[in-house]
VEXVEX-480528 format. One record per atom (N, C-alpha, C): x, y, z negated; residue in three letters. Coordinates in steps of 0.05 Angstrom, whole numbers, plus 5000, padded with zeros to 4 digits. Layout:
residues N
XYZALA...
***
This chain:
residues 136
115606048614MET113205968637MET110806058633MET109406118606ALA106506158597ALA106306458615ALA108206558621PHE107606868630PHE107006748665PHE107506618671ARG107906428705ARG104506408704ARG104006148683LYS101706068680LYS099506268678LYS099706488661ASP097706658663ASP097506878690ASP100006928694ARG099607038729ARG097906868751ARG098606668754ILE097506408768ILE094906448764ILE093406348734LYS090806438730LYS089406598740LYS090406878732GLU088907108741GLU089107188770GLU091107098789LEU091307128821LEU089606918829LEU089106638814GLY087606458823GLY084806558820GLY084106668802SER081506688795SER080906938811SER081507068816GLU081407248834GLU081107268856GLU083006978878SER082306868900SER079706698900SER079706618880LEU076606418873LEU074106518874LEU074506808871ARG072307008873ARG071107068894ARG073507108915SER072407128949SER070806898959SER071406628950VAL070106408955VAL067906278949VAL066806418926LEU064706268908LEU062606468919LEU060006318915ALA056906358929ALA056606518905ALA054106698915PRO052906818889PRO051406728875PRO052406778851GLY051006628830GLY052406338814GLY055206268828GLU056406078822GLU058206158805GLU059405958782GLN060606028770GLN062705798765GLN065605918752GLU067705788747GLU067505658721GLU067905378721VAL067805288701VAL070505218690VAL072505048705GLU075605018698GLU077205078725GLU079405148720SER081605128740SER084605068735SER086004918752LEU088604908747LEU090204938770LEU093104898769SER094304878782SER095604578791SER095404448821VAL096004158822VAL097904148843VAL099403988850ILE100403858870ILE099603618881ILE098503638907ALA097403348920ALA100503218932ALA100502888929GLY102102758941GLY103502568924GLY105702498933PRO106902258917PRO108202378886PRO108802198869ASN110202338847ASN112302528846ASN112002728838PRO113202938832PRO116102868824PRO116302708811TRP119702658801TRP121202478830TRP119502328847LEU120602358871LEU120702408893LEU117702568899ALA117802718925ALA120102988921ALA119803128900LEU121703358892LEU124303328882LEU124403178866GLY127303098856GLY128802908877GLY127802708880LEU130102488897LEU129902628918LEU128302658939LEU127302668966LEU128502988971LEU128703158954GLY129403428959GLY127303558975GLY128503688995LEU127103849016LEU125603619034LEU126103399039ILE124603269050ILE122203149029ILE122103139014GLY119603088992GLY117503388995GLY118703619004GLN116503729008GLN115203729025GLN115803529050LEU114303499071LEU111003379061LEU112103169039PHE109803069034PHE107803139010PHE108203459005THR106703528979THR105303718989THR102803878981GLN101604018979GLN100604178955GLN100704438950TYR100204538938TYR097704668933TYR096604658903TYR092604728911TYR092404898879TYR090704988884TYR090205148856TYR087005048857TYR085304888840VAL083204698841VAL081704828820VAL079304898826ALA077004958811ALA074504758809ALA073604718790ALA070904638782ALA068404908781ALA066804858785THR064705008789THR062004908776THR059904988779ASP057804948763ASP056504798792ASP057404818818ARG055504698841ARG058604518854ARG060004598853ARG063304488868ARG065604468860ARG067004348878VAL070204258870VAL071304468890VAL073104688883VAL074204848908VAL077504848900VAL078204798927PHE081504718935PHE082004978950PHE083705158933LEU084905338942LEU087905328950LEU088905338976GLY091905348986GLY094005528967GLY095805418962GLN098005538941GLN100405498956GLN101905778955SER104405728968SER106505548947SER108405488955ARG109905278940ARG112205478928ARG112705658943TRP115205868932TRP113706088921TRP112106168919SER110306438899SER108106338893SER106706608878THR104306538865THR102906618878THR103606648913LYS101206718931LYS099006498936LYS096506638948PHE094506398957PHE094106478987PHE093206198996LYS093106159024LYS090406129028LYS087806229011GLY085606249016GLY084505949012GLY082305899021LEU080605649018LEU081505429034LEU082105219022ALA082604949034ALA081004759038ALA078704739020PHE076504609031PHE074904629001PHE072704469003ALA070304508982ALA068504248981ALA068904168957ASP066303918956ASP063903928937ASP062503808948PRO060203838927PRO060203698890PRO059603828879LEU060103748851LEU059003458850LEU060503208840ALA059302918841ALA061002818821ALA059302628806ARG060502468795ARG061702258801ARG063902118788GLY064901908792GLY067301898818GLY068502198823VAL070302268840VAL072802208822VAL073602198801VAL076002118787VAL076501898781VAL078901798785SER079301488776SER083101588774SER083701348758ASP086201198755ASP087901468738ASP086701668724VAL087601858702VAL090201738684VAL092201868693ARG095101798676ARG095902008664ARG096702038639VAL097802208621VAL100502228615VAL102202288624GLY105202288622GLY106702518608GLY108202578600SER109702688584SER111002968598SER111702958622VAL111803268637VAL109603258661VAL109303008673TRP107102958703TRP105402728694TRP102502888690SER100302688698SER099102758725SER097302568725SER096002478755SER093702358747SER091902378768PHE089402328773PHE088302278798PHE086602078813ARG086102068837ARG083002208839ARG083002358864TYR080402548868TYR079802408894TYR077402348897ARG076002238925ARG073902398934ARG074902458952ARG073402738975ARG070502468981ARG069202738992PRO065702569004PRO066102399024PRO068502479047ASP069002309069ASP071202089064ASP071702039039GLY072301769032GLY075701819029GLY077302039032LYS080002049026LYS080402098998LYS082901958997VAL083601988962VAL086202208959VAL085502288948LEU088702528938LEU089902418906LEU091902418913ARG093502298888ARG094402688872ARG093002728857LEU093403018846LEU095003018821LEU097003138819ASN099503128798ASN098203408786ASN099203368763VAL099203588742VAL101903628723VAL103003858722HIS105103968701HIS103203968672HIS105103908650ARG104303908624ARG103904168618ARG104804408629ILE103304638620ILE100904728635ILE100204538644TRP097004538659TRP095504328644TRP096404178624ARG094703928613ARG092703998598ARG091504278586SER089304288569SER087304368587SER088004508614GLU085704508631GLU085304268651GLU086804058649MET086103838659MET084603728655MET084303738623GLY082503548605GLY080003678617GLY079603948613ALA077104078616ALA076604078644ALA078104038662PHE077203938692PHE076603708698PHE077203538683LEU076503288684LEU073703228675LEU073103358644GLN070503368637GLN068503528657GLN068503708664ALA067703798683ALA066503628705ALA068603378718LEU067603218734LEU066202968721LEU066202968700GLY064402748686GLY066602548686GLY069302588684ALA071702308672ALA072602388648ALA074102198631SER075202258604SER078602258613SER079302388598VAL082702388588VAL083202118577VAL
***
């Protein structure tokens, strides 16, 4: 699994460089699943649950939060999904679980995303949340 994580970080950083503004620096990045609890969406509901989830590679930079679309079946990236200005107070309801952790991310338009993080990305999640001014 570590090999896959390293490969995702490598490919994600390459894709991220193509959407960063000149001089913009990546602070932390990780892979997340947006949607309901993965135990429910991916486990109990199976293929139907896949309709309710979206995979993202999320990066906090020194200026904004960048969401890159990620394939659910491979390590390919779909490009920029959206980017929001870096702001404090956009993270709430941080929950650390044994396998899946989650937090809520509030976009500037008011939409709230539940972002689920697998335990292999937990250290990156902590650094990501600190970059957004939240704590684990």
